[in-house]
C-alpha positions as CSV (number, residue, x, y, z in Angstrom):
1,M,0.0,0.0,0.0
2,T,1.3,3.4,-0.8
3,D,0.8,6.7,0.9
4,T,-0.2,8.3,-2.4
5,D,-3.3,6.2,-3.0
6,P,-5.8,6.7,-0.2
7,T,-8.3,4.4,-1.9
8,S,-6.1,1.3,-1.6
9,P,-7.5,-1.5,0.5
10,V,-6.1,-1.9,4.0
11,R,-3.0,-4.2,4.0
12,V,-4.1,-7.0,6.4
13,A,-1.4,-9.3,7.7
14,R,-3.8,-11.5,9.8
15,L,-6.7,-11.5,12.2
16,N,-5.3,-10.5,15.6
17,H,-8.3,-11.0,17.9
18,A,-12.1,-11.0,18.2
19,V,-14.3,-9.5,20.9
20,L,-17.8,-10.8,21.6
21,F,-20.7,-9.5,23.7
22,V,-21.9,-12.3,26.1
23,R,-24.6,-12.6,28.7
24,D,-22.8,-14.8,31.3
25,L,-19.1,-14.1,31.5
26,D,-18.1,-17.0,33.7
27,R,-20.1,-19.5,31.6
28,S,-18.6,-18.1,28.4
29,V,-15.0,-18.2,29.8
30,D,-15.6,-21.8,30.9
31,F,-16.9,-22.7,27.4
32,Y,-13.9,-21.3,25.5
33,R,-11.5,-22.9,28.0
34,Q,-13.1,-26.3,27.7
35,A,-13.9,-26.3,24.0
36,F,-10.7,-24.6,22.6
37,G,-8.2,-24.8,25.5
38,F,-8.0,-21.0,25.8
39,E,-6.2,-19.6,28.9
40,E,-7.9,-16.8,30.8
41,I,-5.2,-14.1,31.1
42,G,-7.1,-11.3,32.8
43,R,-10.4,-9.6,33.7
44,E,-11.3,-6.0,34.0
45,R,-14.0,-4.6,36.3
46,G,-15.7,-8.0,36.4
47,M,-17.3,-7.3,33.1
48,M,-14.5,-8.2,30.6
49,A,-12.4,-11.3,30.2
50,F,-9.4,-11.8,27.9
51,L,-8.3,-15.3,26.7
52,R,-5.3,-16.5,24.8
53,A,-5.0,-19.6,22.6
54,A,-2.2,-22.1,23.4
55,G,1.0,-21.0,21.6
56,S,-0.3,-17.6,20.7
57,S,1.9,-14.5,20.9
58,N,-1.0,-12.1,21.1
59,H,-2.0,-10.3,24.2
60,H,-5.4,-11.9,23.7
61,D,-7.1,-13.8,21.0
62,L,-10.6,-13.5,22.3
63,G,-12.2,-10.8,24.5
64,L,-15.6,-11.4,26.1
65,F,-17.6,-8.4,27.3
66,A,-20.5,-9.1,29.6
67,V,-23.8,-7.4,28.8
68,G,-25.8,-9.1,31.6
69,A,-28.3,-12.0,31.8
70,E,-31.2,-9.6,31.1
71,A,-29.8,-8.5,27.7
72,P,-32.2,-9.3,24.9
73,R,-31.3,-12.2,22.6
74,P,-30.8,-10.8,19.1
75,P,-33.3,-12.1,16.6
76,R,-32.3,-15.0,14.4
77,G,-30.4,-13.7,11.4
78,A,-29.5,-10.4,13.0
79,T,-26.1,-9.0,12.5
80,G,-23.8,-8.3,15.5
81,L,-20.3,-8.5,16.9
82,Y,-18.3,-6.0,19.0
83,H,-15.1,-6.0,16.9
84,L,-12.5,-7.9,15.0
85,A,-8.9,-6.6,15.1
86,W,-7.0,-7.0,11.8
87,Q,-3.3,-6.7,12.2
88,V,-1.3,-4.7,9.6
89,P,2.5,-5.1,9.0
90,T,3.7,-1.6,10.0
91,I,2.7,1.7,11.6
92,D,2.9,3.2,8.1
93,D,0.4,0.7,6.9
94,L,-1.9,1.7,9.9
95,A,-1.6,5.4,8.9
96,S,-2.4,4.5,5.3
97,A,-5.4,2.4,6.5
98,A,-6.7,5.4,8.4
99,R,-6.5,7.5,5.3
100,S,-8.2,4.8,3.1
101,L,-11.0,4.1,5.7
102,G,-11.5,7.8,6.2
103,K,-11.8,8.3,2.4
104,I,-14.7,5.8,2.2
105,G,-16.4,7.0,5.4
106,A,-15.5,3.8,7.4
107,L,-13.2,5.2,10.1
108,G,-15.1,5.2,13.4
109,G,-12.3,6.3,15.6
110,A,-8.8,5.5,16.8
111,S,-7.1,4.6,20.1
112,D,-3.6,4.2,21.5
113,H,-3.2,1.3,23.9
114,G,0.4,2.1,24.5
115,A,2.0,-1.0,22.9
116,T,-0.6,-1.2,20.2
117,K,-2.6,1.3,18.2
118,S,-6.0,0.8,16.6
119,L,-8.6,2.3,14.3
């Protein structure tokens, strides 16, 4: 991807992680630990859990955000997901991605997590 073409697609290296909304955090963590062997690496405010797959070098591969047992079930066929994190090769690629996404009206924001940056 070049800096001169703001309409180029984002240069994706791989999927870094996914984050899902869940009703029951403990039950969901147990499921991903038992079904896929994920290791719970941390929780925040009792409402978020972060899990890592065996052998992964990511901070987390799966984030689970609790929305509570009373949250309505989405109707069958409804769209929904909190987010997917696509990893790009370099910080220059991230800057180029910001320009490309901004150009097509798809940039919803950006954040700096210290060691990582995101759009």
